VOGU-3710 file (C-alpha; in Angstrom, 3 decimals, decimal comma):
1> mnyftpafrc> -29,035/2,888/-14,365  -25,676/3,141/-12,579  -25,071/0,649/-9,810  -22,596/1,008/-6,979  -19,425/-0,925/-7,747  -16,486/-0,963/-5,315  -12,980/-0,204/-6,525  -11,988/-3,834/-6,001  -14,659/-5,004/-8,456  -13,839/-2,692/-11,373
11> evegiaetkw> -11,895/-3,503/-14,507  -9,058/-1,132/-15,329  -8,116/-0,285/-18,883  -5,385/2,062/-19,980  -3,181/3,203/-22,836  0,307/4,597/-22,389  0,816/7,998/-23,998  2,175/7,369/-27,502  5,401/9,168/-28,414  4,696/10,119/-32,006
21> lengmdakvd> 7,562/10,823/-34,387  7,782/14,411/-35,596  7,530/14,976/-39,343  10,906/14,794/-40,974  12,675/13,474/-37,916  16,058/12,080/-38,816  16,627/8,478/-37,769  20,240/9,399/-37,017  19,277/11,615/-34,069  21,670/11,264/-31,166
31> mrdtlnnevs> 20,333/8,446/-28,964  21,593/10,180/-25,832  19,666/13,407/-26,495  16,114/13,471/-25,221  14,074/16,611/-24,765  12,750/16,775/-21,207  9,323/17,923/-22,336  9,000/14,775/-24,470  9,532/12,413/-21,556  6,399/11,324/-19,688
41> glrarrspkl> 6,572/10,562/-16,010  3,899/9,130/-13,739  0,719/11,129/-14,251  -1,319/11,770/-11,131  -5,011/11,200/-11,738  -7,661/13,235/-9,972  -11,098/11,863/-9,280  -13,905/13,666/-11,152  -15,929/13,725/-7,904  -15,339/16,621/-5,525
51> vdrcldvmvr> -16,142/14,468/-2,480  -13,476/11,929/-3,430  -10,890/14,659/-3,998  -11,667/16,193/-0,593  -11,388/12,797/1,081  -8,031/12,177/-0,596  -6,742/15,502/0,711  -7,956/14,650/4,226  -6,258/11,263/4,004  -2,954/12,800/2,929
61> vsgsvpvfli> -3,128/15,350/5,734  -3,946/12,668/8,319  -0,892/10,707/7,184  1,450/13,685/7,250  4,392/13,896/9,623  3,080/17,061/11,414  -0,239/15,331/12,250  1,630/12,303/13,586  3,786/14,546/15,783  0,693/16,390/17,055
71> ilaglltwal> -0,947/13,099/18,043  2,265/11,943/19,688  2,429/15,190/21,658  -1,231/14,772/22,642  -0,574/11,287/24,005  2,374/12,536/26,053  0,233/15,383/27,425  -2,527/12,933/28,353  -0,007/10,725/30,155  1,350/13,678/32,161
81> lgirfgnvsv> -2,123/14,924/33,085  -2,929/11,410/34,231  -0,625/11,964/37,198  -3,166/14,495/38,464  -6,463/13,042/37,203  -5,595/9,355/36,960  -8,053/8,327/39,691  -11,064/10,130/38,203  -13,396/7,639/36,506  -14,513/10,109/33,846
91> wiasisdvqa> -10,872/10,859/32,983  -10,140/7,147/32,622  -13,197/6,611/30,432  -12,559/9,694/28,292  -9,345/8,335/26,757  -11,334/5,309/25,624  -13,801/7,616/23,858  -11,069/9,692/22,225  -9,246/6,555/21,142  -12,340/4,889/19,740
101> mlcyvfdsfi> -13,406/7,921/17,689  -9,903/8,683/16,432  -9,315/5,071/15,476  -12,733/4,935/13,800  -11,715/7,903/11,643  -8,278/6,417/10,962  -9,990/3,128/10,032  -11,784/4,962/7,247  -8,692/6,898/6,206  -6,426/3,839/6,072
111> mrqllrqysd> -9,063/1,961/4,089  -9,177/4,954/1,759  -5,396/4,758/1,409  -5,708/1,114/0,359  -8,409/1,951/-2,185  -6,305/4,772/-3,628  -3,120/2,677/-3,708  -4,912/-0,187/-5,425  -6,471/2,005/-8,111  -3,351/4,110/-8,763
121> qrealvelqs> -0,953/1,179/-9,024  -3,282/-0,848/-11,223  -3,537/2,084/-13,637  0,237/2,594/-13,616  0,982/-1,069/-14,293  -1,610/-1,222/-17,079  0,174/1,687/-18,791  3,523/-0,074/-18,398  2,042/-3,169/-20,047  0,630/-1,026/-22,859
131> rshshqrmla> 4,021/0,477/-23,665  5,700/-2,909/-23,162  3,656/-4,341/-26,064  4,996/-1,574/-28,304  8,538/-2,251/-27,090  8,171/-5,917/-28,008  6,868/-5,059/-31,490  9,623/-2,537/-32,246  12,416/-4,660/-30,772  11,261/-7,524/-32,995
141> dvrkklgrgg> 11,903/-5,202/-35,958  15,335/-4,322/-34,579  16,210/-8,014/-34,187  15,148/-8,625/-37,776  17,429/-5,835/-39,029  20,397/-7,030/-36,990  20,071/-10,712/-37,720  21,479/-13,360/-35,402  25,045/-12,153/-35,728  24,135/-8,532/-35,093
151> vrqvaekcna> 22,009/-9,407/-32,058  24,935/-11,386/-30,651  27,360/-8,469/-31,153  25,003/-5,973/-29,527  24,272/-8,348/-26,636  28,003/-8,783/-25,944  28,431/-5,018/-25,657  25,414/-4,719/-23,344  26,518/-7,597/-21,140  29,919/-5,950/-20,709
161> erpesvdysl> 28,195/-2,929/-19,151  26,593/-2,640/-15,757  23,247/-0,830/-15,587  23,138/2,236/-13,400  21,240/1,918/-10,143  18,902/4,447/-8,567  19,242/5,077/-4,849  15,863/4,703/-3,151  17,464/4,042/0,212  16,789/5,829/3,489
171> ntqsllvqgi> 19,885/7,940/2,924  17,975/10,029/0,366  15,233/10,902/2,879  15,073/13,301/5,802  16,197/12,209/9,249  12,625/12,311/10,518  11,367/10,056/7,734  14,316/7,721/8,296  13,300/7,532/11,956  9,739/6,620/10,985
181> mysaralghv> 10,960/3,887/8,635  13,294/2,395/11,229  10,522/2,550/13,852  8,256/0,678/11,443  10,755/-2,167/11,318  10,779/-2,326/15,109  6,997/-2,095/15,573  6,362/-4,568/12,770  8,841/-7,132/14,053  7,443/-10,388/15,377
191> lssllfwvcv> 9,130/-9,707/18,730  7,007/-6,574/19,155  3,846/-8,655/18,818  5,269/-11,174/21,286  6,133/-8,409/23,761  2,598/-7,040/23,462  1,111/-10,375/24,494  3,617/-10,692/27,344  2,283/-7,392/28,713  -1,293/-8,665/28,381
201> viwlgfgphc> -0,388/-11,827/30,316  1,210/-9,719/33,057  -1,998/-7,653/33,280  -4,049/-10,854/33,572  -1,743/-11,994/36,371  -2,797/-8,982/38,449  -6,494/-9,869/38,011  -6,901/-11,840/41,280  -4,991/-9,195/43,234  -7,365/-6,471/41,925
211> nwsdrwqlyi> -10,443/-8,703/42,388  -11,113/-8,485/38,644  -12,552/-5,026/39,250  -13,748/-2,441/36,739  -10,732/-0,288/37,593  -8,421/-3,209/36,766  -10,127/-3,545/33,380  -9,856/0,199/32,786  -6,075/0,023/33,290  -5,540/-2,216/30,246
221> ndatsalmil> -8,256/-0,355/28,375  -6,371/2,924/28,830  -3,021/1,385/27,924  -4,273/-0,286/24,742  -6,290/2,828/23,841  -3,197/5,033/23,942  -1,141/2,432/22,080  -3,825/2,012/19,443  -3,985/5,755/18,756  -0,210/5,771/18,342
231> vfaflaclre> -0,232/2,726/16,047  -3,073/4,023/13,876  -1,467/7,441/13,424  1,894/5,788/12,795  0,433/3,396/10,217  -1,302/6,225/8,337  1,950/8,198/8,274  3,968/5,147/7,258  1,640/4,324/4,374  1,914/7,853/2,992
241> ryadsnnasl> 5,720/7,665/3,167  5,688/4,329/1,341  3,285/5,777/-1,247  5,671/8,709/-1,842  8,577/6,295/-2,281  6,659/4,062/-4,705  5,446/7,047/-6,722  9,012/8,353/-6,999  10,174/4,929/-8,220  7,324/4,632/-10,717
251> dtifrldstl> 7,937/8,159/-11,990  11,581/7,300/-12,705  10,569/4,065/-14,450  7,916/5,864/-16,510  10,474/8,419/-17,681  12,916/5,686/-18,652  10,110/3,765/-20,352  9,040/6,831/-22,311  12,632/7,470/-23,373  12,969/3,871/-24,560
261> emklrcltkd> 9,827/4,194/-26,669  11,103/7,382/-28,343  14,478/5,799/-29,143  12,837/2,737/-30,643  10,464/4,833/-32,741  13,419/6,852/-34,057  15,230/3,636/-34,941  12,329/1,708/-36,491  10,145/4,566/-37,826  7,241/2,789/-36,130
271> dlpnpmvvdp> 4,117/4,961/-35,996  1,588/2,525/-34,523  -0,075/3,749/-31,303  0,409/2,011/-27,988  -2,338/-0,610/-27,576  -5,032/-0,601/-24,915  -4,549/-3,070/-22,054  -7,342/-4,286/-19,781  -6,768/-5,620/-16,286  -9,704/-8,005/-15,658
281> lpkenilqvv> -11,441/-8,654/-12,371  -9,775/-11,234/-10,120  -12,009/-14,196/-9,373  -13,150/-14,270/-5,753  -15,789/-16,116/-3,746  -18,997/-14,428/-2,680  -17,790/-13,830/0,892  -14,706/-11,946/-0,312  -16,871/-9,864/-2,654  -19,112/-8,888/0,290
291> ifyyadivgt> -15,994/-7,853/2,240  -14,922/-5,651/-0,691  -18,313/-3,932/-0,730  -18,094/-3,272/3,000  -14,499/-2,020/2,685  -15,526/0,432/-0,030  -18,257/1,841/2,224  -15,788/2,241/5,100  -13,316/4,023/2,820  -15,854/6,555/1,571
301> lvglmllvlv> -17,856/9,345/3,150  -20,603/6,962/4,269  -18,557/5,531/7,134  -17,629/8,956/8,494  -21,197/10,265/8,197  -22,435/7,277/10,195  -19,997/8,137/12,998  -21,234/11,749/13,041  -24,824/10,531/13,319  -23,971/8,205/16,205
311> iivwaavgpv> -22,111/11,001/18,040  -25,201/13,227/17,738  -27,410/10,486/19,196  -24,864/9,826/21,963  -24,762/13,505/22,927  -28,570/13,631/22,961  -28,884/10,816/25,525  -26,298/12,415/27,814  -28,854/14,128/30,106  -30,862/10,906/30,403
321> lhydsswwll> -27,784/9,026/31,677  -26,667/12,021/33,785  -23,314/12,096/31,962  -21,979/9,255/34,155  -19,132/6,839/33,392  -21,456/4,505/31,508  -22,473/7,360/29,198  -18,837/8,320/28,601  -17,978/4,737/27,650  -21,018/4,322/25,390
331> igtyaglvgl> -19,586/6,063/22,302  -16,258/4,351/22,898  -18,037/0,995/23,051  -19,786/1,569/19,723  -16,716/2,831/17,907  -14,589/0,126/19,528  -16,874/-2,683/18,336  -16,999/-1,288/14,813  -13,233/-0,780/14,915  -12,740/-4,383/16,031
341> fdsfvlrnvq> -14,513/-5,734/12,971  -12,874/-3,137/10,711  -9,430/-4,291/11,855  -10,174/-7,789/10,523  -11,430/-6,290/7,258  -8,392/-3,995/6,983  -6,007/-6,915/7,381  -7,842/-8,930/4,740  -8,073/-6,062/2,242  -4,419/-5,109/2,729
351> skvhqyikgq> -3,381/-8,671/1,893  -5,621/-8,764/-1,188  -4,316/-5,414/-2,475  -0,716/-6,572/-2,197  -1,600/-9,936/-3,757  -3,283/-8,326/-6,776  -0,565/-5,723/-7,331  2,150/-8,355/-6,940  0,454/-10,536/-9,548  0,204/-7,680/-12,027
361> mtmvlhadaa> 3,814/-6,651/-11,409  4,936/-10,237/-11,941  3,260/-10,253/-15,360  5,210/-7,138/-16,382  8,503/-8,556/-15,077  7,994/-11,898/-16,808  7,273/-10,168/-20,126  10,445/-8,090/-19,775  12,527/-11,098/-18,743  11,300/-13,062/-21,781
371> lltelslatd> 12,173/-10,130/-24,037  15,672/-9,871/-22,552  16,183/-13,596/-23,110  15,213/-13,217/-26,769  17,841/-10,462/-27,072  20,523/-12,704/-25,455  20,951/-10,268/-22,548  22,287/-11,823/-19,347  20,597/-10,454/-16,234  21,166/-13,306/-13,772
381> dtagsnaqrp> 23,332/-11,122/-11,534  20,606/-8,517/-11,033  17,284/-10,265/-11,448  15,721/-12,707/-9,060  16,429/-10,611/-6,000  13,036/-11,608/-4,605  14,160/-15,239/-4,333  16,240/-14,599/-1,236  15,561/-17,067/1,544  13,503/-15,410/4,311
391> slsqtvsrwm> 14,770/-15,343/7,876  13,014/-17,157/10,726  11,399/-13,908/11,835  10,122/-13,223/8,301  8,806/-16,781/8,019  6,861/-16,473/11,282  5,604/-13,017/10,319  4,397/-14,187/6,906  2,653/-17,149/8,503  0,899/-14,776/10,903
401> davtshtlmv> -0,007/-12,509/7,977  -1,524/-15,417/6,043  -3,608/-16,563/9,018  -4,838/-13,130/10,128  -5,753/-12,035/6,578  -7,772/-15,123/5,659  -11,413/-14,626/4,705  -12,526/-16,967/7,496  -10,717/-14,736/9,985  -13,022/-11,882/8,952
411> magflltigc> -15,975/-14,143/9,746  -14,401/-14,929/13,117  -14,073/-11,175/13,757  -17,743/-10,667/12,915  -18,802/-13,444/15,289  -16,543/-12,043/18,010  -18,136/-8,615/17,605  -21,636/-10,105/17,868  -20,525/-12,074/20,947  -19,358/-8,893/22,679
421> vvassamkws> -22,687/-7,218/21,928  -24,631/-10,190/23,326  -22,507/-10,311/26,507  -22,846/-6,561/27,114  -26,592/-6,730/26,471  -26,930/-9,552/29,004  -25,379/-7,170/31,574  -27,757/-4,374/30,477  -24,842/-2,273/29,209  -23,605/-1,492/32,703
431> ltgqlisnvp> -20,045/-0,255/33,255  -18,797/-3,835/33,518  -20,896/-4,852/30,528  -19,465/-2,065/28,395  -15,943/-2,935/29,443  -16,539/-6,422/28,050  -17,138/-4,741/24,689  -14,168/-2,424/25,179  -11,258/-4,372/26,628  -11,101/-7,552/24,459
441> psiietffml> -11,755/-5,608/21,226  -9,108/-3,057/22,184  -6,508/-5,762/22,820  -7,307/-7,673/19,626  -7,488/-4,555/17,457  -4,123/-3,309/18,737  -2,558/-6,667/17,916  -4,039/-6,592/14,410  -2,643/-3,113/13,827  0,839/-4,356/14,762
451> ilingqndae> 0,381/-7,209/12,283  -0,794/-4,655/9,733  2,491/-2,746/10,088  4,446/-5,960/9,626  2,454/-6,865/6,518  2,985/-3,378/5,132  6,752/-3,566/5,695  7,056/-6,972/4,054  4,887/-6,060/1,065  6,649/-2,746/0,457
461> asaqmdlddl> 10,089/-4,381/0,628  8,985/-6,901/-2,002  7,401/-4,173/-4,145  10,564/-2,056/-4,048  12,696/-4,998/-5,197  10,279/-5,551/-8,076  10,487/-1,878/-9,035  14,276/-2,026/-8,917  14,247/-5,067/-11,215  11,823/-3,312/-13,545
471> yryrqwllsf> 14,124/-0,280/-13,709  17,161/-2,447/-14,484  15,277/-4,320/-17,206  14,384/-1,022/-18,874  18,038/0,041/-18,701  19,121/-3,168/-20,428  16,597/-2,583/-23,217  17,672/1,048/-23,611  21,327/-0,028/-23,775  20,485/-2,656/-26,410
481> trhakellev> 18,638/-0,061/-28,494  21,548/2,391/-28,337  24,166/-0,191/-29,345  21,894/-1,584/-32,068  21,593/1,843/-33,660  25,354/2,354/-33,495  25,980/-1,010/-35,193  23,477/-0,305/-37,931  25,064/3,093/-38,575  28,525/1,495/-38,783
491> hglsataemp> 27,274/-0,739/-41,593  25,646/2,256/-43,277  22,196/0,674/-43,214  18,943/2,588/-43,553  16,036/2,324/-41,186  14,489/-0,461/-43,279  17,577/-2,366/-44,424  18,810/-5,590/-42,828  22,342/-6,578/-41,916  23,808/-9,343/-44,043
501> ap> 24,312/-12,718/-42,388  27,889/-13,236/-41,081
//
């Protein structure tokens, strides 16, 4: 019997595609010549389930630049129409409904993005580790052939060279994408979060002047609703852009890695297949496991189907409530409460995904660094870029990330959601009662989305530096292999002979 297992609770095993030697291949093949069809890049994997493939397409479309521009245009249109209809209660409540439903959908899509990113990157890193084991085995043979003196000569030649760098900067992207990336830095900055709370304090200051009325509450509800739609759409678009950038980096590394394997096989006549590597489950407490199960439900079709069911029920009770303001806010209240809790879960899951991927990447980098040390290759001037001292803003942001992503914070979000439901129920779900379940959740969820952007920026910057280091390490190994072959050919040695000791 098959049991439901979330993506975060699955082991991942993988084998890098083995580059077999062709029969009769000459070991003296030019090390600079590599047939393009022999080089393997990053292979995109498609889910065997049609539903999952359809969801992935929907997620990619929702995070596309055209969709983001359409939503931005819709918000501007709503703001302009508000000049004419701004005093109509139904108009004020409607934006809350639109926001809540859109953000509910984006909640599911962003969670789906996290699930897809986690699975794809785990599989890619497992393949890199698989091929890395073969590199270590074949380079050990090369070291044995060269001897200590030969390794030293080859290392001196490699250290005199500077590895080529690949430009993954904003200059290689379109102006529109550059604008999105720069906007992400501004929205994710700690000052943006501070400015948000300053605006909330100003709104609270007008409370006595407006007699704490429902209209006063609707003002902040509308403002945070519009901002939340913008932030959700922006975050979905930003994550897709980061995914494209990471995939491009990984594809380049995979091609270099595949080339290195072919060169080593030509040099050593090694015909052993790349070994299988298994990435085990991280150990987590029971509460975190429950959060993973919930996150997997949100990121699948179940969460969206539940929203459709609730919308049908909401539409059915419209005549009973005479389509008044309370009825208009009802669907927004439901989606807003669910979205409030989901924002806590999103923040937690995002942190865990980055933590797991970072740990796996660190294992690959450490293995490469140890191999480079054995080959006497100096990489101090290029490696260790992640050890830069963070600025004050980064320190504060990372502290906020750590606090908001903690497992106990998810529990606090759950209790807050229950508290809003209890308070609204005590007021019999009147307009004021519903606003209690709309306004505080809207403010908190918007803040968490801003923190989510900051966490995404920080994690992606760290991941890109790791990928750059990984690319440079592969270049060093490829350079060592090329010079080792040249030295062996100078001494007229065969593929199995060893250089004499100096």
